[in-house]
C-alpha positions in Angstrom: 85.6 66.9 -105.8 86.4 70.6 -105.9 85.0 73.5 -107.9 88.0 73.4 -110.3 87.1 69.9 -111.5 83.4 70.9 -112.0 84.4 74.0 -114.0 86.8 72.1 -116.2 84.2 69.4 -116.9 81.7 72.1 -117.9 84.2 73.7 -120.3 85.2 70.4 -121.7 81.9 68.7 -122.1 79.4 71.6 -121.9 76.4 71.5 -119.8 74.4 69.7 -118.8 76.8 66.9 -118.1 77.0 64.2 -115.4 80.0 64.0 -113.2 80.4 60.9 -111.1 82.5 61.2 -107.9 84.0 57.7 -107.4 85.5 58.6 -104.0 82.1 59.7 -102.7 80.6 56.4 -104.1 83.1 54.3 -102.3 82.8 56.3 -99.1 79.0 55.9 -99.1 79.2 52.1 -99.7 81.6 51.9 -96.7 79.3 54.0 -94.6 76.4 51.8 -95.5 78.4 48.7 -94.5 79.2 50.2 -91.2 75.6 50.9 -90.5 74.1 47.7 -91.9 76.9 45.3 -91.2 78.8 42.9 -93.4 76.0 40.3 -93.5 74.0 42.7 -95.7 74.7 42.5 -99.5 74.8 45.8 -101.3 73.5 45.8 -104.9 73.2 48.7 -107.4 71.3 48.8 -110.6 73.5 49.3 -113.7 70.5 49.9 -116.0 69.3 52.8 -113.7 72.9 54.1 -113.3 74.6 53.7 -116.7 77.4 56.1 -115.6 78.6 53.3 -113.2 81.5 51.9 -115.3 83.3 48.6 -114.8 86.0 50.6 -113.0 83.4 51.9 -110.5 82.1 48.4 -109.9 85.6 47.1 -109.2 86.3 50.1 -106.9 83.2 49.2 -105.0 85.1 46.1 -103.8 83.2 43.3 -105.2 79.7 44.6 -104.6 77.1 43.2 -106.9 75.6 44.7 -110.0 72.0 44.0 -111.0 71.2 43.8 -114.8 67.5 43.0 -115.2 65.3 44.5 -117.9 
């Protein structure tokens, strides 16, 4: 994500705002899989991370969401 995107988001949505880098999210999941191996399941908490949309979940390649209260 470059500075132009961040500046445009600040102009459009004002600050503070949350900007989620989907490419970084996917990259970090892949890196964790390289380190931990495919036998480890990766979960992420939707309640703790409401910015993770269904699109982000699909982009994560079938990783599991956790929805407990």
